N, C-alpha and C positions, 0 to 999 in steps of 0.2 A: 845600476843594476837592479833588475826586477825581482820580486820577491819569488822564492821557490817553494812550492807547498811541501810540506813535510812528508805528505803521501809519496810524491813523485821520488823525494830522496829515498825513502826507506824500501821503495819497489825497484830501485836503479840497480842494473847489474854491473855497471862500473860506476866509479865515483864521478859525480857531477862537476867535481873540482870547486872551484871557488862560488859561492852562493851567498844570497841574502835571505835570512829566514825571519819571520815575523809571526809571533803568537803569544800564548799566555803561560807562565811559570806553572808547572804543576808541581814540583818539588824543588828543592835545593840543599845542596851540602856543600859546607864552606871548609877548608884547612887554612893554614896560613899562607899557601903559595898558589892555591888555586881554587876554583869551586867547580863542581858538576852540575848542570842545570837541565831539568827535563822539561823540553818546551813542547806545546800541542797547540796547533791552530786549527783543529776541528776537521782537517781533510781527511783523517782516519783515526782509528782508536789508539794507535801506537803512538808514543811520544819519542821526539829526538833528543838525544843525549847532547848537550853542549860541555865543551870542556873550556874553561875561561882561565888562563894564568893570571896571576895577579899583575903582572907586568903589562898585560895589553891596555890599550886605549880605553878610557871609559869605565875602567874596573870599578874604582870607587864610587864613580856616579851612577853607574848602569847595575853592576852586578851585586854591590854589597845591599844597596836598599831593596834589591827585587825579592820579594817575598811571593809565596803561593798567590796565584791569581793575579800578578803584576803582568803588563804586557810589556815586550822587549822586542828590539831589532838586533840582530846578530848578524855580523858579516864574518865570514871565514872560510875555511876550506873542509870539504868533507873527505874524512879518511877511514882506513878500515878501523873497526873499533876492537880494542883490546879487551873489552866486556864480554860476557855472555849474554845471549837471547837477542843481539842486535848485530847487524851487518855492518853499518855505518856511525860514525859520530861526527860532530861538527867541532873542529878545532878553530874556536873563536879569534879573530883578531881585532873585533871591537864590539863592545855591548852598549847599546843605548837603551835607557828606561824611557818607554812611552808613557806609560800609566801605572803610577803607584797605587798601592792598596792599603785601606786603614785596617786597624787593627782587629775590626770586627768583622772581617771577611768569613762569611759563613761556611764556604766549601773548602774545609780542611782536610788533611788525609785520613779520613776516618769513616765508617758507615753511617749513614744517614737514611732515617726511615722515609718512604714514599711520602707519607702525609707531610714531613717536614719539607721535603722538597718540593712539593706542591705549594707551599707556602712562599717558596723562592722562585716561581716558574721563570722569573726573567734570569736566572742565573742557572737553572737547572741543566740547560743543554751544555754547559762546560763540563759535566761530570760524565764520566765513561758510560755509564749506563743510558743517560738520555741521549749522549752524542750517537751511540749506537742506535738507539731507537729512532731518532730524528733523521739520521742518515738513511735508515731504512725507509722512513716514510717518503722521504724525497725519492728514492731508487723505485718504490712499488706505485708511486703516482705516474713516474716516466713510464714504468713498464705496462700500466693500465692503457695509457694512450698508445703505446705502440703496439699492443695487442689488438686494439679495435682499428687502428690505421691500418696494420697490415692486412686486415680482413675487408676493407673497404668501406669502413663505417665512416658517417660523417659526425664531426663533434658538434654540438648544437648548445649553446647558452641559454637556458630556460631562465624564466623570471625568478628573483629571489620574493618580490612582493607579489601577492596573487590574491585573487577574490575567491578561489575554489578550495574547497575541503578534500584533497584527493582521498584521505582515508577514511572520511565520513565520522571520525571519532570526535571532532570538535576540540582537540587538545592543541589549539594553535595559540601564536603570538598574535594579538592584535596590534596593527599599525596605526598610530594615532598622532596628531600635531598639536603641538605645544603653544601655548601663548603665555609666556612667562612661566608660572609653575601650574597653569590651568590647562587640562585636557580640553582641547575643541572635538566635539562630538556633533551628531545630527547633521543638519544642514551645511554644516562646516567642514565635513569629510573632505579630505585633501583630493581623494580619487572619486569622488561623488557617492561612493558605497564602503561599505566595511571592507577593509583589506587586511591581509595577515602575512606573516613569514611564511614561506613555503615550506609544507612538509615533504614534498616530493616534486620531482620536474617531469612525472611520468606524462599526466594529461596533456601538458604542451609539448612533451616530446614526441607523442602519439600523432599530432598534427604534421610534424616533419617526417616521421616514419611512414606516413601516408602520402608523403611526396617524394622523397629521397630514398626509401626502402629501408636502409640500414643506418640508424643514427645511435649515439650515445650523449649521455650527459655526464658532467663530473663537477659537482658544486655542493656548496654548504646547504644544509637543510636543519629546520628547527622543529622541535617538538616540546610543547607547554606541560610535559608529563611530569608531575610531582614523584618522580622514581628515584630512589637514592641507591639503587643496585649497582654492582661493578660494571654493568654491561650497557647502562644508559647514560646519556649526556643529553643536554638541552639544544646543543649546537654540535652538528657533525657532518661529515661529508659522504655523499652518496655518488654511485656510480650506476647509472640506469640506460641500459640500451634499450632500443626498442626497433623491431623487425618487422616489416611488412612481408605479407605471404609466408607466414611462418605459424607453427603450430606448437603446442606444448612440449612435444619431444625434441624439437629443434632448439627450445628455449632451455630446455634441461641439458641437453648436449653443450651449448654455448656456456652455460654458467659453470660447467664441470671441466670445460677445456680452459676456460679462464683460470679458474682456482689452480690447476695443474701448472699453467703457464706461469703464473705468479710465484709460486713454491718453487718451480724449477730455477727461475731467474734468482730468487733469494739466496738459494742454495748455492748458485754459481757465482753471483756478483757480489754477495754480501757475507763471504765466507768468515772474515775476521770478526765482523760484528756478531754474526751467529754464533761462532765459536765463545765469544765472551757472554751472549746471553745463555748459551747452553751451560757454561761453567757456574754462572751467579744466579741466574733467574729461574731456568727451567732445565733440569738436567735430561730430561728425554726430548727437548725441542728438536734437534737435529735429527734424530731417529725418527720422530713423528712426521717431520716435513718429507724426509726421504721415503717414508711409508706411504704419504698421501701422492706423491710424486710418482711413484710406481704402481700403485694399486688401482685397479678398476673400481670405481664408486657403485655401490650399491644403489637400488631404486625400490621402493616399497610404497604402496598406496597407503593414504592415511586409515584407512579401514583395516588393513593388515598390520599397521603399527600399532593401533590401539589393543588388538587381539594379541599381538606378541608381548605388547607390555603388560596387559593384565594377566597373561599366562607366564609371566617371567619368575613370579614370586617373589619380585623386589618390593621394598615398602618404600612408597614414595611419598613425599610431603602433601603434594597436591594429587586429587583424585584423577584416575583415567578412566575416562567415560566417553562414548561416541558423541560428538557435538560440543566438547570442550577443547580448547587450544592445549597444543602439546606445551607443556613448560620445559624450561632449560634442562631439571632433571631427567626428564623422559628423552629429550634430544641426545643428552650426552650418554644416557644408558644404551640407546641403540648405536651410538659410533663409537663409544669405548668398551662396551662389555659385550654386545650381541654381534654386530657386524664387525667392529674392531677397524672400522675405516669411514671416511665421509660417507653420507647417506643421503639419497633425496627422497623425500616423502612429497607425495602429489596425490591430487584428487581429494580435496577439502571438502566438508559440508559447506554449502553454500551459504547456510545462517551466518557462519563465523568469519566470513570473508566480504571484502568490500564490493560495490556495486557493479565495477567494470570488469570482474572476472566472468570468463565465458562459462554458462552453464551447460554441464554434461549432458547427454541424452538419456541419463538415468533420472533427470530432474532432481537429483538429491544432492549432487556434488559439482563442483565447479574445476576448471582446468587450472587448478594452482600448483605450486610446488615450493618446496622449502628445501634448501641444501644446508645440511647439518655436517660440522666438522667437530673432531674430538676436542676436548679442552674448552670450548665456545658454546657450541649448540648452533643455532640457526645462523648462518652468515649471508645466504642469500635467500631472498623472497621474490617470487615471480608469477606470472600467469599469461595464459593466452587470454586476451582481451576480448570481451564481448562486441561482436563486429554485427550483430543481427539489430536492426533498429527497434523492431518490436520488443524484443527481449531486453534490451538496453533500458527502453523507457520504463518496462515493468520493474526492473530493477531498480531504477531510480526511486520508484514509488514505493516499491517495498522497504527499502531503506529511509523513507521519509525525506528524501532530498527533493527540492523545489527544480523541475526540468528547466525552468527558465535561467536558472543559475549556470547551467552546463550547456547551453544553446549550442554555442560554438562546437563543444564536443560531440554533441548528438548530431551535428550536420556532417561529421566525419562518416556517418552512418547513412547518410541520404546521399552524399556526394561521391560515389565509387568506393563504397566500403571493401575492405579486404580481410581476410584474416590476418590477425597480427599478434604478436606477444612481445614480452620483455621481463626484466627483473630488475631490482635493486641489491646491489652489493654494498653493506656498510663498510666504509673505508676503515673506520676505527677497529671494527671486529676483526677485518681482516689481519690489520697489524697486530693486535691482541693475538691472534692466530700463529703470525709468522714471527713474533718477537718472544712468545711466551709471558708477556706482561699481563697481569690477571685482571688489572682495572682500566677501563676506558680512560679515566682521567690521566693517564700516564702514557698515551700513545697519542695524545693532541696537545698542541704546544701550550694553549692557554684555556683549559677546560671551563665550561659552562654548565653547571648543574644547579638544581634548585638552592638558592639562597648564597650561590657562590659566582661572581662575576668580576674577579680581580684582575688586575694589569689591562 
């Protein structure tokens, strides 16, 4: 008999009858003649209650030594539960202990801090919180692909190793080869030139957009930024669509539609996990997500945003001046206090944006946009790309970048250039938004941050 997932049993309208369930013991209560065992196999948040009479096969070998964290196989029959809060329970006919647990098993039935859970990242998915978070991570990844596939986008795999610095900030991890414990450099460069872990798949993505029209990438990216904030990690995942024959307005339209699509699916498909997160992590989570789903997003220029912030009467830690980047506190003020909904800020000063963004006719700003959401701030950053050859070359020069390093990118403007645009969505920031979890380290399976590369 094959294994039946717990989620199938708990959601059944009629009893599945005889089943085999495999999972891990969450709790166990013993009496002289029977035991109640709560089993979870990770397929859903809820546990399945097993009632094991002391007379069944394998009771002494399977039930008695089974403590919290142990793995078991239970054969039996699903019957209507006599207890409250559950429709079905499993009347065990046989229990087999697969994996015993040592006395020092750290996930006992009590509260644990997020910091402690990060120290046992190999075990934390077994907890209710992280089971919910990572099931939602899986669902959101699937829905992202569905969103683009439904719209005819082509999925492109861009390189993880690159010789280009997309953002021009220089905060990149260098790829080197080793001979013993010695780094080989200079003439011994493996690829014949300095290479790095990618900070973005955008530049390579543009080459495919200029052939296939609408494409997207979804993969890991890396920043060697020595930041210890709750929103930054050294390794994270990015979704980056690129669209040919597209301007900034269409770019903003797509980003806003995508956020609404993802939020709507989370509310519909992840109700059980969202309810748990709403009760124990962020009591306003579901209300906020419903608000985002139902509300039209606001749009405001960067110049208007700066003027609004300066006139707000708020005391900010970081100054608000034209020509400075908006900080998280500024972004959250706009979304949480002023507009009280997601807000897209666009047309930023050209001096604070990368070389590839299209210069507007005013000569002062570029066609860039950031989509801000309550509780997080920036979740999407994008722009219309500079498609004019002479302007792109001037931008490279103004940013102190060697055009020869971007020769292939410049070629796109020489051979059939077209207006095109795209954006980057930080997957972990999206997950922070839809789960209410406040730290990026807690929505990625094995966080990589400065000084931390465990597991």
